[in-house]
Residue, then its C-alpha position, 0 to 999 in steps of 0.5 A: m496475510t490480511v490488511k489488518d496484519v499489515r497494519d499491525i506489523l507496520d504500526a500503521e494508521v488506516l485512513t480509508c476503507k476501515d471496514m475492509l481490513d480483513t482483505e487478504v493480501r499475498s504480496a507487496c512492492g515498494s516504489d516512489m516511481m509509479s512507472e516502475v510499479l506499472a512496468f514491473s509489478k505482478d499480482h501485488s496486493v500492497l504498494l508501499t510508497g512516499l508518493c502522496n498524490q492522485q497518481s499513486i491511487r490511479t496506479a493502484e487501481m490499474m494494478d488491482i492493488k488492494c492496499l496502499v501504504y504511505v511511508r515516512g509518516k506521509r499523509p495524502a490530501d483529502d482529495v487523494l483519500e476521497m479518490a481512494e475511498d471511492r475506488g475501494i482502495i485501503v490507504m494507510t500511513t506508517g512512520h517507518r521508512m520504505f526499506s524498514s517497511c518492506g523488511l518488516l513485511y518480508s520478515a512476516g512472510l509477505s513475498s514480492g510475488p512471482y517473477 
């Protein structure tokens, strides 16, 4: 699946790195607690969260997450978007809630990764 597919499935708006939508993603995770993402995520390529601050970008960078999707229509501040753009992290926003976003991606074939 590509980030473009994720965008279409979630009816999301791309906020950064619009030229990287052909990036392949293999798995996803959803959490508002970055400590859980750091502790439990393995080879995740998409992070769904409602946490709209620089910590979400730092976590994505540390875990080699290619795409970050803010759920519930949340939009990060400009400094957060600038940080993501500088690090080559694709950021999107969707009006879907966390549960339905994860369900839509799972139904479309995106897994939670190896555990």
